[in-house]
Biopython code that builds the backbone (N, CA, C, O; Angstrom):
import numpy as np
from Bio.PDB.StructureBuilder import StructureBuilder

atoms = [
    (1, "MET", "N", (32.726, -35.453, 66.847)),
    (1, "MET", "CA", (32.533, -36.305, 65.781)),
    (1, "MET", "C", (31.668, -37.037, 64.757)),
    (1, "MET", "O", (31.300, -36.968, 63.584)),
    (2, "LYS", "N", (31.509, -38.041, 66.259)),
    (2, "LYS", "CA", (30.153, -38.978, 66.054)),
    (2, "LYS", "C", (28.961, -38.394, 65.732)),
    (2, "LYS", "O", (28.479, -38.835, 64.688)),
    (3, "LYS", "N", (27.927, -37.009, 66.638)),
    (3, "LYS", "CA", (27.668, -36.688, 66.911)),
    (3, "LYS", "C", (26.742, -35.953, 64.735)),
    (3, "LYS", "O", (25.669, -36.024, 64.136)),
    (4, "TYR", "N", (27.846, -35.501, 64.565)),
    (4, "TYR", "CA", (28.186, -35.066, 63.431)),
    (4, "TYR", "C", (26.910, -35.963, 62.599)),
    (4, "TYR", "O", (25.716, -35.795, 62.354)),
    (5, "VAL", "N", (28.062, -37.100, 62.319)),
    (5, "VAL", "CA", (28.501, -38.002, 61.422)),
    (5, "VAL", "C", (27.091, -39.094, 61.129)),
    (5, "VAL", "O", (26.892, -39.663, 60.055)),
    (6, "LEU", "N", (26.213, -39.210, 62.352)),
    (6, "LEU", "CA", (25.253, -39.425, 62.678)),
    (6, "LEU", "C", (23.884, -38.776, 62.523)),
    (6, "LEU", "O", (22.776, -39.287, 62.687)),
    (7, "LEU", "N", (24.205, -37.558, 62.177)),
    (7, "LEU", "CA", (23.712, -36.136, 61.727)),
    (7, "LEU", "C", (23.610, -35.854, 60.055)),
    (7, "LEU", "O", (23.099, -34.818, 59.628)),
    (8, "VAL", "N", (23.863, -36.338, 59.644)),
    (8, "VAL", "CA", (24.089, -35.775, 57.821)),
    (8, "VAL", "C", (23.846, -37.084, 58.012)),
    (8, "VAL", "O", (23.728, -37.000, 56.790)),
    (9, "VAL", "N", (23.688, -37.984, 58.240)),
    (9, "VAL", "CA", (22.950, -39.491, 58.082)),
    (9, "VAL", "C", (22.042, -39.716, 57.901)),
    (9, "VAL", "O", (21.454, -40.255, 56.963)),
    (10, "LEU", "N", (21.616, -39.079, 59.359)),
    (10, "LEU", "CA", (19.922, -38.650, 59.673)),
    (10, "LEU", "C", (19.243, -37.406, 58.335)),
    (10, "LEU", "O", (18.025, -37.324, 58.181)),
    (11, "ILE", "N", (19.991, -36.739, 57.679)),
    (11, "ILE", "CA", (18.868, -35.935, 56.907)),
    (11, "ILE", "C", (19.182, -35.593, 56.012)),
    (11, "ILE", "O", (18.975, -34.493, 55.497)),
    (12, "GLY", "N", (20.240, -37.212, 55.307)),
    (12, "GLY", "CA", (20.052, -37.498, 54.040)),
    (12, "GLY", "C", (19.663, -38.631, 54.465)),
    (12, "GLY", "O", (20.699, -39.248, 54.711)),
    (13, "LEU", "N", (18.931, -39.164, 54.657)),
    (13, "LEU", "CA", (17.854, -40.768, 55.035)),
    (13, "LEU", "C", (16.592, -39.994, 54.856)),
    (13, "LEU", "O", (16.067, -40.121, 53.750)),
    (14, "SER", "N", (16.046, -39.280, 55.648)),
    (14, "SER", "CA", (15.157, -37.651, 55.766)),
    (14, "SER", "C", (15.142, -37.194, 53.806)),
    (14, "SER", "O", (14.276, -37.570, 53.016)),
    (15, "VAL", "N", (16.326, -36.344, 53.478)),
    (15, "VAL", "CA", (16.636, -35.421, 52.490)),
    (15, "VAL", "C", (15.156, -37.113, 51.495)),
    (15, "VAL", "O", (13.998, -37.135, 51.078)),
    (16, "TYR", "N", (16.526, -38.279, 51.659)),
    (16, "TYR", "CA", (16.104, -39.181, 50.266)),
    (16, "TYR", "C", (14.902, -39.912, 50.052)),
    (16, "TYR", "O", (14.370, -40.149, 48.967)),
    (17, "SER", "N", (14.304, -40.445, 51.859)),
    (17, "SER", "CA", (13.038, -40.623, 51.635)),
    (17, "SER", "C", (11.459, -39.652, 51.163)),
    (17, "SER", "O", (10.647, -40.257, 50.463)),
    (18, "VAL", "N", (11.291, -38.901, 51.382)),
    (18, "VAL", "CA", (10.855, -37.385, 50.785)),
    (18, "VAL", "C", (11.342, -37.514, 48.796)),
    (18, "VAL", "O", (10.609, -37.438, 47.810)),
    (19, "ALA", "N", (12.694, -37.705, 48.897)),
    (19, "ALA", "CA", (12.878, -37.683, 46.626)),
    (19, "ALA", "C", (11.635, -38.741, 46.440)),
    (19, "ALA", "O", (10.738, -38.653, 45.601)),
    (20, "GLU", "N", (11.822, -39.869, 47.535)),
    (20, "GLU", "CA", (11.512, -41.758, 46.705)),
    (20, "GLU", "C", (10.133, -40.861, 46.433)),
    (20, "GLU", "O", (10.212, -40.290, 45.345)),
    (21, "ALA", "N", (8.645, -40.537, 47.281)),
    (21, "ALA", "CA", (7.903, -40.664, 48.047)),
    (21, "ALA", "C", (7.018, -39.927, 46.693)),
    (21, "ALA", "O", (5.872, -40.141, 46.298)),
    (22, "ARG", "N", (8.342, -38.748, 46.067)),
    (22, "ARG", "CA", (6.701, -38.129, 44.644)),
    (22, "ARG", "C", (6.087, -39.151, 43.669)),
    (22, "ARG", "O", (6.587, -40.255, 43.887)),
    (23, "ILE", "N", (5.615, -39.167, 43.148)),
    (23, "ILE", "CA", (4.708, -40.098, 42.370)),
    (23, "ILE", "C", (5.838, -39.521, 40.211)),
    (23, "ILE", "O", (6.126, -38.404, 39.781)),
    (24, "LYS", "N", (5.956, -40.227, 39.893)),
    (24, "LYS", "CA", (5.812, -39.640, 39.175)),
    (24, "LYS", "C", (5.235, -38.847, 38.461)),
    (24, "LYS", "O", (4.175, -38.227, 38.541)),
    (25, "VAL", "N", (6.335, -38.950, 37.477)),
    (25, "VAL", "CA", (5.977, -37.997, 36.040)),
    (25, "VAL", "C", (6.269, -38.306, 34.871)),
    (25, "VAL", "O", (7.261, -39.036, 34.880)),
    (26, "ILE", "N", (5.801, -38.061, 33.617)),
    (26, "ILE", "CA", (6.690, -38.712, 32.375)),
    (26, "ILE", "C", (6.330, -37.498, 32.030)),
    (26, "ILE", "O", (5.472, -36.938, 32.712)),
    (27, "GLY", "N", (6.891, -36.849, 30.927)),
    (27, "GLY", "CA", (6.698, -35.606, 29.741)),
    (27, "GLY", "C", (7.119, -34.127, 30.728)),
    (27, "GLY", "O", (7.496, -33.766, 31.844)),
    (28, "ARG", "N", (6.625, -33.509, 29.003)),
    (28, "ARG", "CA", (7.173, -32.337, 30.428)),
    (28, "ARG", "C", (5.940, -31.148, 29.901)),
    (28, "ARG", "O", (5.024, -31.389, 29.115)),
    (29, "GLY", "N", (6.067, -30.558, 30.204)),
    (29, "GLY", "CA", (5.773, -29.257, 29.206)),
    (29, "GLY", "C", (3.528, -29.302, 29.928)),
    (29, "GLY", "O", (3.014, -29.319, 31.047)),
    (30, "ALA", "N", (2.970, -29.304, 28.499)),
    (30, "ALA", "CA", (0.970, -29.756, 28.179)),
    (30, "ALA", "C", (1.324, -30.893, 27.697)),
    (30, "ALA", "O", (0.490, -31.408, 26.951)),
    (31, "LYS", "N", (2.662, -31.688, 27.941)),
    (31, "LYS", "CA", (2.786, -33.399, 27.626)),
    (31, "LYS", "C", (2.827, -33.905, 29.619)),
    (31, "LYS", "O", (2.297, -34.911, 30.090)),
    (32, "MET", "N", (3.179, -33.425, 29.971)),
    (32, "MET", "CA", (3.161, -33.702, 31.274)),
    (32, "MET", "C", (1.990, -34.602, 31.837)),
    (32, "MET", "O", (0.793, -34.381, 31.655)),
    (33, "ASN", "N", (2.698, -35.975, 32.768)),
    (33, "ASN", "CA", (1.317, -36.701, 33.099)),
    (33, "ASN", "C", (2.432, -37.584, 34.162)),
    (33, "ASN", "O", (3.656, -37.712, 34.149)),
    (34, "PHE", "N", (0.942, -38.294, 35.391)),
    (34, "PHE", "CA", (1.606, -38.502, 35.733)),
    (34, "PHE", "C", (1.977, -39.785, 35.510)),
    (34, "PHE", "O", (2.274, -39.785, 34.316)),
    (35, "ASN", "N", (2.169, -41.067, 36.005)),
    (35, "ASN", "CA", (3.241, -42.525, 35.113)),
    (35, "ASN", "C", (2.425, -43.389, 34.984)),
    (35, "ASN", "O", (2.436, -44.198, 35.912)),
    (36, "ALA", "N", (1.681, -43.576, 34.187)),
    (36, "ALA", "CA", (0.011, -44.919, 34.547)),
    (36, "ALA", "C", (0.783, -46.517, 34.592)),
    (36, "ALA", "O", (0.299, -47.629, 34.378)),
    (37, "ASP", "N", (2.373, -46.040, 35.016)),
    (37, "ASP", "CA", (2.993, -47.534, 36.055)),
    (37, "ASP", "C", (2.602, -47.588, 37.332)),
    (37, "ASP", "O", (2.226, -48.482, 38.090)),
    (38, "ASP", "N", (2.815, -46.166, 37.421)),
    (38, "ASP", "CA", (3.107, -46.423, 38.646)),
    (38, "ASP", "C", (0.979, -45.867, 39.485)),
    (38, "ASP", "O", (0.552, -45.654, 40.619)),
    (39, "ILE", "N", (0.509, -45.875, 38.430)),
    (39, "ILE", "CA", (-0.894, -45.892, 39.007)),
    (39, "ILE", "C", (-2.052, -47.296, 39.703)),
    (39, "ILE", "O", (-2.546, -47.527, 38.599)),
    (40, "PRO", "N", (-2.769, -48.294, 40.624)),
    (40, "PRO", "CA", (-2.348, -49.365, 41.115)),
    (40, "PRO", "C", (-3.986, -49.585, 40.335)),
    (40, "PRO", "O", (-4.623, -48.693, 39.776)),
    (41, "GLU", "N", (-4.480, -51.294, 40.529)),
    (41, "GLU", "CA", (-4.827, -51.626, 39.333)),
    (41, "GLU", "C", (-6.019, -51.084, 39.725)),
    (41, "GLU", "O", (-6.917, -51.281, 38.907)),
    (42, "ILE", "N", (-6.445, -50.243, 41.053)),
    (42, "ILE", "CA", (-7.970, -50.283, 41.322)),
    (42, "ILE", "C", (-8.100, -48.829, 40.533)),
    (42, "ILE", "O", (-9.066, -48.739, 39.775)),
    (43, "HIS", "N", (-7.119, -47.552, 40.650)),
    (43, "HIS", "CA", (-7.236, -46.789, 40.117)),
    (43, "HIS", "C", (-6.978, -46.169, 38.882)),
    (43, "HIS", "O", (-6.493, -45.047, 38.736)),
    (44, "LYS", "N", (-7.473, -47.291, 37.615)),
    (44, "LYS", "CA", (-6.439, -47.359, 36.581)),
    (44, "LYS", "C", (-7.446, -46.970, 35.887)),
    (44, "LYS", "O", (-7.296, -46.136, 34.994)),
    (45, "PRO", "N", (-8.919, -47.634, 36.246)),
    (45, "PRO", "CA", (-10.187, -46.480, 35.428)),
    (45, "PRO", "C", (-10.715, -45.146, 35.705)),
    (45, "PRO", "O", (-11.532, -44.554, 35.000)),
    (46, "ALA", "N", (-9.915, -44.498, 37.344)),
    (46, "ALA", "CA", (-10.198, -43.374, 36.850)),
    (46, "ALA", "C", (-9.946, -42.704, 36.444)),
    (46, "ALA", "O", (-10.602, -41.682, 36.243)),
    (47, "PHE", "N", (-8.285, -43.059, 35.939)),
    (47, "PHE", "CA", (-6.694, -42.502, 35.801)),
    (47, "PHE", "C", (-6.861, -42.494, 34.066)),
    (47, "PHE", "O", (-6.230, -41.712, 33.355)),
    (48, "GLU", "N", (-7.390, -43.052, 33.780)),
    (48, "GLU", "CA", (-7.699, -43.532, 32.240)),
    (48, "GLU", "C", (-9.818, -42.669, 31.523)),
    (48, "GLU", "O", (-10.472, -42.837, 30.494)),
    (49, "LEU", "N", (-9.977, -42.094, 32.421)),
    (49, "LEU", "CA", (-11.438, -41.267, 32.737)),
    (49, "LEU", "C", (-10.911, -39.699, 32.369)),
    (49, "LEU", "O", (-11.209, -38.863, 31.516)),
    (50, "MET", "N", (-10.110, -39.765, 33.317)),
    (50, "MET", "CA", (-9.776, -37.907, 33.928)),
    (50, "MET", "C", (-8.568, -37.775, 32.916)),
    (50, "MET", "O", (-8.372, -36.578, 32.707)),
    (51, "GLN", "N", (-7.403, -38.836, 31.985)),
    (51, "GLN", "CA", (-6.851, -38.497, 30.999)),
    (51, "GLN", "C", (-8.259, -38.063, 29.857)),
    (51, "GLN", "O", (-8.264, -36.883, 29.506)),
    (52, "ILE", "N", (-9.277, -38.868, 29.359)),
    (52, "ILE", "CA", (-10.133, -38.128, 28.669)),
    (52, "ILE", "C", (-11.119, -36.979, 29.020)),
    (52, "ILE", "O", (-11.509, -36.017, 28.359)),
    (53, "LYS", "N", (-11.288, -37.241, 29.801)),
    (53, "LYS", "CA", (-12.432, -36.216, 30.659)),
    (53, "LYS", "C", (-11.720, -34.950, 30.701)),
    (53, "LYS", "O", (-11.929, -33.993, 29.956)),
    (54, "CYS", "N", (-10.823, -35.028, 31.677)),
    (54, "CYS", "CA", (-10.073, -33.607, 31.855)),
    (54, "CYS", "C", (-9.915, -32.531, 30.928)),
    (54, "CYS", "O", (-10.402, -31.404, 30.833)),
    (55, "ILE", "N", (-9.132, -33.172, 30.303)),
    (55, "ILE", "CA", (-8.129, -32.227, 29.167)),
    (55, "ILE", "C", (-9.156, -32.165, 28.335)),
    (55, "ILE", "O", (-8.696, -32.730, 27.342)),
    (56, "LYS", "N", (-9.995, -31.926, 28.135)),
    (56, "LYS", "CA", (-11.133, -30.764, 27.657)),
    (56, "LYS", "C", (-11.192, -29.580, 28.305)),
    (56, "LYS", "O", (-12.129, -28.786, 28.379)),
    (57, "CYS", "N", (-10.341, -29.544, 28.669)),
    (57, "CYS", "CA", (-10.546, -28.145, 29.881)),
    (57, "CYS", "C", (-9.452, -27.294, 29.995)),
    (57, "CYS", "O", (-9.483, -26.078, 29.807)),
    (58, "HIS", "N", (-8.273, -28.107, 30.374)),
    (58, "HIS", "CA", (-7.281, -27.784, 30.769)),
    (58, "HIS", "C", (-6.541, -29.188, 30.666)),
    (58, "HIS", "O", (-7.134, -30.257, 30.812)),
    (59, "THR", "N", (-4.920, -29.050, 30.347)),
    (59, "THR", "CA", (-3.679, -30.387, 29.854)),
    (59, "THR", "C", (-3.734, -30.695, 31.467)),
    (59, "THR", "O", (-4.475, -30.021, 32.183)),
    (60, "MET", "N", (-2.789, -31.903, 32.088)),
    (60, "MET", "CA", (-2.701, -32.342, 32.459)),
    (60, "MET", "C", (-1.375, -32.381, 33.361)),
    (60, "MET", "O", (-0.959, -33.221, 34.159)),
    (61, "GLU", "N", (-0.906, -31.223, 32.952)),
    (61, "GLU", "CA", (0.237, -30.557, 33.394)),
    (61, "GLU", "C", (-0.409, -29.597, 34.727)),
    (61, "GLU", "O", (0.276, -29.513, 35.747)),
    (62, "ARG", "N", (-1.841, -28.842, 34.649)),
    (62, "ARG", "CA", (-2.377, -28.660, 35.935)),
    (62, "ARG", "C", (-2.122, -29.185, 36.621)),
    (62, "ARG", "O", (-1.225, -28.955, 37.433)),
    (63, "THR", "N", (-2.798, -30.071, 36.561)),
    (63, "THR", "CA", (-3.338, -31.202, 37.826)),
    (63, "THR", "C", (-1.981, -31.975, 38.413)),
    (63, "THR", "O", (-1.769, -32.339, 39.570)),
    (64, "VAL", "N", (-1.161, -32.101, 37.277)),
    (64, "VAL", "CA", (0.724, -32.507, 38.105)),
    (64, "VAL", "C", (1.144, -31.895, 38.878)),
    (64, "VAL", "O", (1.886, -32.412, 39.713)),
    (65, "ILE", "N", (0.818, -30.444, 38.920)),
    (65, "ILE", "CA", (1.801, -29.350, 39.136)),
    (65, "ILE", "C", (0.271, -28.816, 40.608)),
    (65, "ILE", "O", (0.492, -27.782, 41.238)),
    (66, "SER", "N", (-0.618, -29.349, 40.823)),
    (66, "SER", "CA", (-1.298, -29.450, 41.777)),
    (66, "SER", "C", (-1.210, -29.942, 42.784)),
    (66, "SER", "O", (-1.301, -29.463, 43.914)),
    (67, "VAL", "N", (-0.846, -31.915, 42.106)),
    (67, "VAL", "CA", (-1.405, -32.525, 43.210)),
    (67, "VAL", "C", (0.655, -32.696, 43.727)),
    (67, "VAL", "O", (0.968, -33.545, 44.562)),
    (68, "GLN", "N", (1.799, -31.742, 43.051)),
    (68, "GLN", "CA", (2.831, -31.854, 43.841)),
    (68, "GLN", "C", (3.322, -30.830, 43.869)),
    (68, "GLN", "O", (4.548, -30.798, 43.770)),
    (69, "THR", "N", (2.613, -29.638, 44.006)),
    (69, "THR", "CA", (3.203, -28.421, 45.098)),
    (69, "THR", "C", (1.770, -28.449, 45.979)),
    (69, "THR", "O", (1.799, -27.965, 47.111)),
    (70, "GLY", "N", (0.442, -29.049, 45.430)),
    (70, "GLY", "CA", (0.145, -28.493, 46.412)),
    (70, "GLY", "C", (-0.781, -27.097, 46.489)),
    (70, "GLY", "O", (-1.338, -26.845, 47.558)),
    (71, "VAL", "N", (-0.931, -26.256, 45.430)),
    (71, "VAL", "CA", (-0.784, -24.679, 44.885)),
    (71, "VAL", "C", (-1.703, -25.183, 44.188)),
    (71, "VAL", "O", (-1.224, -26.278, 43.893)),
    (72, "ALA", "N", (-3.063, -25.104, 43.555)),
    (72, "ALA", "CA", (-3.801, -24.984, 42.399)),
    (72, "ALA", "C", (-2.936, -23.527, 41.346)),
    (72, "ALA", "O", (-2.933, -22.307, 41.505)),
    (73, "PRO", "N", (-2.276, -24.464, 40.269)),
    (73, "PRO", "CA", (-1.510, -23.228, 39.461)),
    (73, "PRO", "C", (-1.833, -21.262, 39.135)),
    (73, "PRO", "O", (-1.174, -20.224, 39.190)),
    (74, "ILE", "N", (-3.547, -21.769, 38.727)),
    (74, "ILE", "CA", (-3.862, -20.476, 37.954)),
    (74, "ILE", "C", (-4.407, -19.594, 39.413)),
    (74, "ILE", "O", (-4.170, -18.404, 39.620)),
    (75, "THR", "N", (-5.162, -20.489, 40.304)),
    (75, "THR", "CA", (-5.572, -19.282, 41.719)),
    (75, "THR", "C", (-4.873, -19.070, 41.844)),
    (75, "THR", "O", (-4.448, -17.970, 41.489)),
    (76, "GLY", "N", (-4.117, -20.025, 42.504)),
    (76, "GLY", "CA", (-2.712, -19.800, 43.660)),
    (76, "GLY", "C", (-3.893, -20.247, 44.995)),
    (76, "GLY", "O", (-3.694, -19.740, 46.099)),
    (77, "GLN", "N", (-4.721, -20.906, 44.865)),
    (77, "GLN", "CA", (-5.376, -21.830, 46.120)),
    (77, "GLN", "C", (-4.565, -22.673, 46.852)),
    (77, "GLN", "O", (-3.550, -22.962, 46.217)),
    (78, "PRO", "N", (-4.648, -23.373, 48.368)),
    (78, "PRO", "CA", (-4.557, -24.783, 48.516)),
    (78, "PRO", "C", (-4.834, -25.760, 47.388)),
    (78, "PRO", "O", (-5.487, -25.223, 46.493)),
    (79, "PHE", "N", (-4.558, -26.938, 47.178)),
    (79, "PHE", "CA", (-5.236, -28.109, 46.732)),
    (79, "PHE", "C", (-4.648, -29.501, 47.609)),
    (79, "PHE", "O", (-3.720, -30.296, 47.752)),
    (80, "ASN", "N", (-5.986, -29.084, 48.046)),
    (80, "ASN", "CA", (-5.796, -30.966, 49.115)),
    (80, "ASN", "C", (-6.673, -31.470, 49.001)),
    (80, "ASN", "O", (-7.358, -31.039, 48.074)),
    (81, "LYS", "N", (-7.233, -32.595, 49.743)),
    (81, "LYS", "CA", (-8.479, -33.400, 49.835)),
    (81, "LYS", "C", (-9.968, -32.198, 49.602)),
    (81, "LYS", "O", (-10.616, -32.118, 48.558)),
    (82, "GLN", "N", (-10.173, -31.543, 50.617)),
    (82, "GLN", "CA", (-11.003, -30.401, 50.699)),
    (82, "GLN", "C", (-11.538, -29.539, 48.989)),
    (82, "GLN", "O", (-12.555, -29.470, 48.299)),
    (83, "ALA", "N", (-10.300, -29.088, 48.957)),
    (83, "ALA", "CA", (-9.771, -28.631, 47.274)),
    (83, "ALA", "C", (-11.145, -29.684, 46.451)),
    (83, "ALA", "O", (-12.355, -29.457, 46.444)),
    (84, "VAL", "N", (-10.554, -30.580, 45.967)),
    (84, "VAL", "CA", (-10.468, -31.214, 45.231)),
    (84, "VAL", "C", (-12.037, -32.005, 45.377)),
    (84, "VAL", "O", (-12.622, -32.535, 44.433)),
    (85, "LYS", "N", (-12.547, -31.935, 46.816)),
    (85, "LYS", "CA", (-14.040, -32.060, 46.917)),
    (85, "LYS", "C", (-14.138, -31.114, 46.283)),
    (85, "LYS", "O", (-14.206, -31.271, 45.064)),
    (86, "ALA", "N", (-14.186, -29.785, 46.826)),
    (86, "ALA", "CA", (-15.226, -28.512, 45.672)),
    (86, "ALA", "C", (-14.891, -28.808, 44.333)),
    (86, "ALA", "O", (-15.930, -29.025, 43.709)),
    (87, "TYR", "N", (-13.667, -28.934, 43.467)),
    (87, "TYR", "CA", (-13.784, -29.267, 42.116)),
    (87, "TYR", "C", (-14.953, -30.577, 41.934)),
    (87, "TYR", "O", (-15.913, -30.329, 41.205)),
    (88, "GLY", "N", (-14.913, -31.345, 42.297)),
    (88, "GLY", "CA", (-15.907, -32.062, 41.601)),
    (88, "GLY", "C", (-17.356, -31.796, 41.601)),
    (88, "GLY", "O", (-18.227, -32.119, 40.794)),
    (89, "ILE", "N", (-17.427, -30.777, 43.276)),
    (89, "ILE", "CA", (-18.606, -30.198, 42.499)),
    (89, "ILE", "C", (-19.146, -29.179, 42.007)),
    (89, "ILE", "O", (-20.316, -28.799, 42.043)),
    (90, "LYS", "N", (-17.989, -28.629, 41.412)),
    (90, "LYS", "CA", (-17.989, -27.930, 40.292)),
    (90, "LYS", "C", (-18.559, -28.744, 38.957)),
    (90, "LYS", "O", (-19.676, -28.776, 38.442)),
    (91, "MET", "N", (-17.300, -29.385, 38.624)),
    (91, "MET", "CA", (-17.270, -30.297, 37.341)),
    (91, "MET", "C", (-18.683, -30.682, 37.482)),
    (91, "MET", "O", (-19.312, -30.758, 36.427)),
    (92, "LEU", "N", (-19.174, -30.886, 38.348)),
    (92, "LEU", "CA", (-20.720, -31.855, 38.513)),
    (92, "LEU", "C", (-21.658, -30.677, 37.597)),
    (92, "LEU", "O", (-22.222, -30.782, 36.508)),
    (93, "ARG", "N", (-21.540, -29.510, 38.581)),
    (93, "ARG", "CA", (-22.149, -28.728, 37.961)),
    (93, "ARG", "C", (-22.189, -27.889, 35.930)),
    (93, "ARG", "O", (-22.894, -27.661, 34.947)),
    (94, "LYS", "N", (-21.188, -27.810, 36.368)),
    (94, "LYS", "CA", (-21.235, -27.905, 34.556)),
    (94, "LYS", "C", (-21.498, -28.376, 33.825)),
    (94, "LYS", "O", (-20.895, -29.442, 33.696)),
    (95, "PRO", "N", (-22.327, -28.128, 32.983)),
    (95, "PRO", "CA", (-23.292, -28.524, 31.869)),
    (95, "PRO", "C", (-22.372, -29.245, 30.921)),
    (95, "PRO", "O", (-22.630, -30.416, 30.643)),
    (96, "ASN", "N", (-21.029, -28.484, 30.255)),
    (96, "ASN", "CA", (-20.341, -29.682, 29.507)),
    (96, "ASN", "C", (-18.749, -30.197, 30.378)),
    (96, "ASN", "O", (-17.608, -29.746, 30.278)),
    (97, "SER", "N", (-18.924, -30.538, 30.635)),
    (97, "SER", "CA", (-17.878, -31.382, 31.797)),
    (97, "SER", "C", (-18.325, -32.913, 31.031)),
    (97, "SER", "O", (-17.415, -33.510, 30.456)),
    (98, "ASP", "N", (-19.842, -33.587, 31.029)),
    (98, "ASP", "CA", (-19.967, -34.967, 30.086)),
    (98, "ASP", "C", (-19.654, -35.759, 31.288)),
    (98, "ASP", "O", (-19.959, -36.876, 30.870)),
    (99, "MET", "N", (-19.198, -35.964, 32.665)),
    (99, "MET", "CA", (-19.094, -35.997, 33.721)),
    (99, "MET", "C", (-20.138, -36.667, 34.416)),
    (99, "MET", "O", (-21.022, -35.811, 34.463)),
    (100, "ASN", "N", (-20.682, -37.969, 35.140)),
    (100, "ASN", "CA", (-20.952, -38.448, 35.596)),
    (100, "ASN", "C", (-21.042, -37.973, 37.712)),
    (100, "ASN", "O", (-19.980, -37.678, 38.259)),
    (101, "LYS", "N", (-22.369, -37.988, 38.555)),
    (101, "LYS", "CA", (-22.025, -38.261, 39.848)),
    (101, "LYS", "C", (-20.775, -39.130, 40.498)),
    (101, "LYS", "O", (-20.070, -38.917, 41.484)),
    (102, "LYS", "N", (-20.806, -40.429, 39.317)),
    (102, "LYS", "CA", (-20.310, -41.742, 39.349)),
    (102, "LYS", "C", (-18.137, -41.194, 39.044)),
    (102, "LYS", "O", (-17.365, -41.158, 40.002)),
    (103, "GLU", "N", (-17.788, -40.946, 37.919)),
    (103, "GLU", "CA", (-17.056, -40.287, 37.252)),
    (103, "GLU", "C", (-16.683, -39.385, 38.243)),
    (103, "GLU", "O", (-15.470, -39.224, 38.379)),
    (104, "ILE", "N", (-17.227, -38.928, 38.771)),
    (104, "ILE", "CA", (-16.306, -37.891, 38.785)),
    (104, "ILE", "C", (-16.189, -37.931, 40.517)),
    (104, "ILE", "O", (-15.758, -36.901, 41.035)),
    (105, "ARG", "N", (-16.602, -39.226, 41.536)),
    (105, "ARG", "CA", (-16.516, -39.495, 42.509)),
    (105, "ARG", "C", (-14.935, -40.277, 42.372)),
    (105, "ARG", "O", (-14.054, -40.379, 43.226)),
    (106, "ASP", "N", (-14.978, -40.837, 40.762)),
    (106, "ASP", "CA", (-13.888, -41.815, 40.505)),
    (106, "ASP", "C", (-12.950, -40.999, 41.007)),
    (106, "ASP", "O", (-12.368, -41.042, 42.091)),
    (107, "VAL", "N", (-12.836, -40.017, 39.825)),
    (107, "VAL", "CA", (-11.689, -39.187, 39.777)),
    (107, "VAL", "C", (-10.755, -38.146, 40.918)),
    (107, "VAL", "O", (-9.568, -37.822, 40.899)),
    (108, "VAL", "N", (-12.399, -37.650, 42.332)),
    (108, "VAL", "CA", (-11.404, -37.406, 43.814)),
    (108, "VAL", "C", (-11.042, -38.615, 43.669)),
    (108, "VAL", "O", (-9.920, -38.549, 43.166)),
    (109, "VAL", "N", (-11.338, -39.731, 43.817)),
    (109, "VAL", "CA", (-10.642, -41.051, 44.572)),
    (109, "VAL", "C", (-9.408, -40.955, 44.125)),
    (109, "VAL", "O", (-8.498, -40.882, 44.951)),
    (110, "LEU", "N", (-9.194, -40.941, 43.076)),
    (110, "LEU", "CA", (-7.793, -40.924, 42.418)),
    (110, "LEU", "C", (-7.048, -39.741, 42.850)),
    (110, "LEU", "O", (-6.403, -39.880, 43.890)),
    (111, "LEU", "N", (-7.018, -38.969, 42.451)),
    (111, "LEU", "CA", (-6.613, -37.684, 43.021)),
    (111, "LEU", "C", (-7.045, -37.472, 45.060)),
    (111, "LEU", "O", (-5.914, -37.165, 45.436)),
    (112, "ASN", "N", (-7.405, -37.471, 45.596)),
    (112, "ASN", "CA", (-7.154, -37.741, 46.755)),
    (112, "ASN", "C", (-5.724, -38.916, 47.545)),
    (112, "ASN", "O", (-5.133, -38.826, 48.621)),
    (113, "TYR", "N", (-5.623, -39.823, 46.530)),
    (113, "TYR", "CA", (-5.082, -40.887, 46.667)),
    (113, "TYR", "C", (-3.221, -40.440, 46.465)),
    (113, "TYR", "O", (-2.140, -40.420, 47.054)),
    (114, "LEU", "N", (-4.004, -40.099, 44.985)),
    (114, "LEU", "CA", (-2.342, -39.211, 43.900)),
    (114, "LEU", "C", (-1.323, -37.930, 45.344)),
    (114, "LEU", "O", (-0.102, -37.909, 45.498)),
    (115, "LEU", "N", (-2.244, -37.163, 46.043)),
    (115, "LEU", "CA", (-1.857, -36.656, 47.370)),
    (115, "LEU", "C", (-1.765, -36.982, 48.033)),
    (115, "LEU", "O", (-0.946, -36.342, 48.691)),
    (116, "ASP", "N", (-2.311, -38.208, 48.780)),
    (116, "ASP", "CA", (-1.650, -39.060, 49.798)),
    (116, "ASP", "C", (-0.088, -38.847, 49.277)),
    (116, "ASP", "O", (0.917, -38.316, 49.751)),
    (117, "GLU", "N", (-0.517, -39.746, 47.698)),
    (117, "GLU", "CA", (1.257, -40.455, 47.956)),
    (117, "GLU", "C", (2.212, -39.837, 47.984)),
    (117, "GLU", "O", (3.281, -40.185, 48.486)),
    (118, "ASN", "N", (1.888, -38.499, 47.275)),
    (118, "ASN", "CA", (3.119, -36.990, 47.262)),
    (118, "ASN", "C", (3.273, -36.675, 48.754)),
    (118, "ASN", "O", (4.448, -36.896, 49.046)),
    (119, "ALA", "N", (2.789, -36.378, 49.503)),
    (119, "ALA", "CA", (2.670, -36.346, 50.820)),
    (119, "ALA", "C", (3.957, -37.302, 51.386)),
    (119, "ALA", "O", (4.812, -36.652, 51.988)),
    (120, "LYS", "N", (4.190, -38.687, 51.275)),
    (120, "LYS", "CA", (5.011, -39.988, 52.159)),
    (120, "LYS", "C", (6.053, -39.287, 51.389)),
    (120, "LYS", "O", (7.225, -39.659, 51.456)),
]
sb = StructureBuilder()
sb.init_structure("model")
sb.init_model(0)
sb.init_chain("A")
sb.init_seg("    ")
for serial, (resi, resn, name, xyz) in enumerate(atoms, 1):
    if name == "N":
        sb.init_residue(resn, " ", resi, " ")
    sb.init_atom(name, np.array(xyz, "f"), 0.0, 1.0, " ", f" {name:<3s}", serial, name[0])
structure = sb.get_structure()
């Protein structure tokens, strides 16, 4: 009986800790976004930049879903740090992305932070 109770407690704690590690999100559908209050001050400029530049081509919903699930919703490909770097390079090469190398690097660092936080 004690082993059963211990097992239930351990499972409950592991589920609770995983649920709390997720990045907090606000809104639904096309208005879905990461909660700005949960973004550290060091990443706020990149977060604000991402909200301005990245939504020119797609909603933040696509980014949120990619970070939360680890899968890019359109292609079905993994969305991990390697993919984030590849997307950054792709955006740098797009003539209408209106982003320079530093801006892309900052957004890539932010997305890597969000992926790390989501994995906790």
